[in-house]
N, C-alpha and C positions, 0 to 999 in steps of 0.2 A: 120861715115857711115857704116853699119855692113850688113851682108846679108841679103838678102831678108824671112820673117818670115812667117810659115803658122799659125794660132793656130786652134785647128782642135775638134772636139768632137762628140761627136751623137749631132742630135736636140734636141734644149733649154740647150746647156749646155753654152751658154754665147759668141759664136765664135767670133758675129756679134758685140756686148757691149765689152765685152773688147777689139778684134781687133781695134773697132773703138780708143776705149780710148788708147792703147799700140801705137799707131800709130802715134796720137795726142802727146802722152810722148816722142816718139821720133823723130818725126817731120820727118815723113816720111806718104807716098802716102801708102791708105786706097782699100780697093776694097774688098768686099763680093761676096763668089763664087755664092751663091742665086743669082747674078744677069748675074751668067754667063748660067744657066740651059737654052737650048731651049723650044720654049712652050711645044711640045711633053712630056718634063720632071719635066712639073709642071704641066701639064695635068695626069698626070699619076699620080702621090707625092696626087694629090688635089680627084684623084679616091680612095685616098685611098692602090694604090700599089704602092709597091715599087720598086724600078730602079734595073736591074739587071745589070751586067759591061759593056754591050753592050751600054747601056745606057750614063753608066759614062764616057765611053771613051772620046768621042770627047769631052765633060764638061771637064775631067782634062785634055786633049787636051789643050784649054783656059784658061786655068788658069795656065798651066803649063806658058805658051807662056808668061799670066801675070807676073809673076814669075821670070820669063828670061827678059823682058822688065825693071825692076827693080837691074838690079846688085847691085844702093848702097844702097836700101833698101827699101822695102815696105814691108808692114802688111796685109795677104790677109786670110780672115776667110772662114774655107773651110772646111767639115767635114772628110776627107782624113782617111777615119778606116780602111782598109786594107793599107797594107805593099806591096805589088802591086802597090796602087795608089800613094804609096806616093812615090816610085820608080820612076812610072809613072810623076811625080812631080819633082822628081829629074834630072830624064834625061834632062829635062829642064833645071833646074835651080843645079847645084850639090851642091852647098854651102847650099840651104836652111834651115829653122831651122824650127822646130814644138815645139807648145807649146802646148800637152796635156789639154784641161781643161777635166778633171776627177771628177768621181761623184755618186754620190746613185743614182740607174735607179729610187727608190721611190722621192728622190730630186728634181731631173733632169723633172722627171715628172711631176712635182706641177709648176715645173717654166715652162715648156713647155704649160700646162692648160691655165696660164695666159697669154697667146699671140694669143687674138683674133683676126679671121683670113688671119694668117700667112698659108700657101699651106700646109703644112707639117704636116696633120693630129697627133695627139697625139699615135690612135692605132697602128701611124709609127715607136712610139718607140723602142717595143723591139725587132723590126729587125733589128734597128742599133744597139741596144746591143751585139744582136744574130752574128752580123759581123764584131763589132770593135775589130781590133788587136793597142796589147797598144805598145806603140813604142820600141822598141828592139837596143840593144846594137852596130850595125851597121847605126842607124839613128840621127842626131844631134837633141838636143830637150830635152825638160824637159815636167813632169808633172807635174800640178800643178790642187788642190783638189778644186773648185768649190763653196764647202761649205762658202768661203769668201764674202768678199765684192771686188766691183770692184776694188777698189784701195790698197786692201790688197794685189790682184792678180799680181795687174800688178806691184806693190815693191815686191812680194814673186820676181816675172822675173827676175826685173831689180837686186837683191841681188844676184842671183843665176848663173846670168849670169854674174855679174862684178865677183863673185868668182872665178871660172872658166876663165874669160882674168886674174887675179892675177895670179891661178893656174902657166897660159901656160908663161906671163911672167918673173916666179919666173922659170922657166927650161932654 
């Protein structure tokens, strides 16, 4: 068992799909941060209005509490776009690891457009890219290109984390 994992990225990057597949591969619980949004947040996004930090704060608190409740491992899909949002999650669960699903805006835009009925309209994708802050050296995690299929993304994660574990054991 390992630390909880947050699969992060902009809307349409594949967080939920990759997160569920990763949780299944690791045999740990999975949760989707979309299920933690209060109705007011969903209504705001459905109306085409981006969330602000005040909207996100209680949502991130609930996600952080879920992570803290799964110290033996669990996977959460969550945008976690800003460093300070990830800091908020780490206050609840200091050993959380991030998997940033990264890709070109046009590639992700095409994926997002193929999700009919999702409350997050494609028009808000540009606002997400505008506030996205990639992982920094003080954050545990990896960045993986979404231009691969799901199995390749999972294998890339497993390979990277296995090499990190081997490096630590060799020290």
